[in-house]
N, C-alpha and C positions, 0 to 999 in steps of 0.2 A: 504493500498500499504505500510505504512512504517514497518510494521507486517510483511508482506510477506519479504522484506527486511530484515530486523531483522534473520528473520529466516532461509534466504538463508546465511548470514555471520554465523550464528551458526551451520550451515549442518557440517561444517570440526571439529569443535569442537568437535560435535555430535559424530561423528563418530572415533575421536580421544579418548576422556572420555570413549568411549566401550570398544573402542581397549585397552586402557589401563585398564583400570578392567576386561577383560578377561585374558590379561597376569597376572595380582593379583592375580586373582581366579585362575590360573595356579599355579601361584608359591608357593600360598598359601597349595595346595593339594600335590605339591611336598616335599617342605622344612618342614613342620610345621606337627610334629607328633601329635598333639593336633589336627589337623583338619581332621582326620579320619568321625569321627559321622558326621561333616558336611555337608563333600563333600559324605558321605554316602546319610545322607539326598537329596541332589539334586538329584544325580546318581538315588536313587528309584521313586521319585516323576517325572522326567524325563521319566523312563523307562513306569511305569505307567500311563502317561497322553500319550504316544505313543500308547502302547498296547488298551488303554481307546479308543484311536480314530481311530484305523485302523485296530482293530483284535476282539475286543468285540464288537454283536450287543448290539444295543442301545436299543433297545425293548427287551433285551433278560433275562435271571435271575439276570446278573450280568451289566445291565444297570443303575441300579437305581445307583449306585457307581458313573457314569460318572453322572448323573443328579442329584445329590446329591452337586459333587463337582461344576458344573458349575452354581447350584441354590447359595452354598454358595460363589461362584467371584460374582453373580451380587450381593448379598445382602452387602459384602463387599464393591464392587463398590460404591453402593446406600448410604453404612452408609459413605464411602469415601468420597463424596459433600456433605454429613449432615453436617459433622466434619470442613472440611474448611469453610461450610456455619459458621457454631455456630462459630468458633472461631474467625470471622471477624465479629461477633454481629449480626449474622441475623438470620431469624427464618426460620424452618423447618414445612409448612403446612403439609404436608404427602409424605408417602413413599410406592410406589409396588413393591412388588420383584416377577418374577417368575424365571424359567430356561430359559427361550430365550429371557430377556431383564427385565428393571424395570426403573421407573422411581422416582423422590425426585423431589418434589416442592420445590424451600426456596426464602425467602425473597430479596435477594440479594447474587449477581453471579459475576463472574469475571472469568479473566484467571484461578486465583489458585483452584479455583470455581470448575472448568469447569475442567481443567486437575489433579485433587488431585487424583482420582483414579488409574489413569497409570503412577502417579509419586510416591504415598506412600503404600505400602507394609503393608494392615490394618493387615493380616495375622503373620506378622514379628511382629508386634505392639503389636497382642492379646499376641504372645509367650511370649514378652517380659515381656508385664504388667504377665501374667503367673507366671510366673518363680521368678517376683519379688513379688507375692504376696505366691508363696508356699517357698521361702526362710522367708519370714514376718512370716510365719506359725509353719515352720518349719526349722529353721536356719542351721539344721547342715544335711540337708539334703542333699544327693551325687548325683545332678541329673543334671552334668554338659553336659555328655554325651547325655543326653536326649536332655536338651536342644538347646544344637548344633544341632543336628539328625534334631530336628523341626525350628530351626533358616532355616537349608541348604533346608528344603522341601518348608517351604513358602517362601523363596525367589525365589524359583524353580517354582513354584506354578503362583505366582506374574507373574515372567516373562512370562513362558508359554501362561496364559490366556490371558493377556494385547496383546502380539504379536498375538493370535488367534483373540480377540476382533478387534483390529484393522485392520486386513487383510481381515477378514470374512466380516463385517460388513461395511457400510457407519456410520461413529461414529456423530452424530452433536455436542458433546462436544466438537469435534476439530472447526468446523467452527466459533462456540461460544465463541472459546478461542482468536480468529484470526484470522484460517485458518489450512490448512493442515498443511503446510511447515513449519508455526512457530510454530506451537503447536506437530507436531512431534519431531522438532529442540530440543524444551525445552525438552520432554518427555525423549528424548535421552540424554541430556547434566546431566537434574537433577538426573536418573537413575543411570548415570555411577560415579558420584559424590556419590550418596546413594550406591550404591555398595563399592565402594573405602573406605568410611565411617566405614560399617559396617564393611570392612575385620578388619580395623586397627582397631577398637574396641574390635574384637572378637581375632584380633591375633598379636597384636602392634610390637611383636619382627618381623613380617616375610615383612611387607610394610608402605614405607614411602608416606604417604597420600600426602603431601605437593610435594613428587620430580614427581609423577604418576599425581598430576592436573597440576604440571608447564612444564613436559613431553609431557602434552596433549596441552597446551596455547600455547606453541613452535613449533606444528607440526602444529595447527591451522595456525597461522603465517605464518609458511615457506610457508603452501599450497596458503595463501593469496600474498602473497611475490611474487611466482611464478607465480601467475596465473596473476597479475597486469604484472612483467615482461613480460609476454608474449604477454597477450590480450591489453596492451595498445600502444606497437608499431604497433601492427597490426591494431587498430581502428587507428591511425592517417595516417598507409599509407592510409589506406581505405579512408579516408575522404580527403587525398590529390590529391590521384586517381580522387575521384569522384569533386572535388573540380577545377580542371583542364578543 
């Protein structure tokens, strides 16, 4: 019950952070000349996902691309569960990965472990590690544009596949984390913060992370303040009429 209440309270903040992240992304696309490859990665991945989902025959010659993408997402999803459990000192006993779903057996689970795949874009982390490895092997490598392209693609892939996963199939992870309302609110908040932090790290001169977060918090505050000023008098009037 407590987590349900917390989830309800977090819904406006989740929506505000999502809107703020979307505005920040649009601002980066319009104001930063260096953001071209990043935006291109997002656009190409989004178009490919739409074409794959609605145009390409899943059992046709190109269907294997979509199947590989779904398998890759499931693998990253289960890996995120495993890494979250490992980070807390837990053990991973088994992992199964299939195109239509997977499973991982861990010795320790909580909200962080259950929701990690929906909040942590494993693909983006893999891009960062690969880029750092490339710079370590070849420090003079001129791969900034490729890095930004792949980062945009990884972020879009995470967002699209996470939305698809949450809307198509009932996810037991949400129940294990404390219920659907609480889990979706947390997922929204964490993803909004992550996108803002990522944009600040990639294009520091374009956005202000602190200002965006403050703006979102203020929007949530004003929402609940307005709701209280509207609902409380109505409830008090109802109680007065019932008590008469």
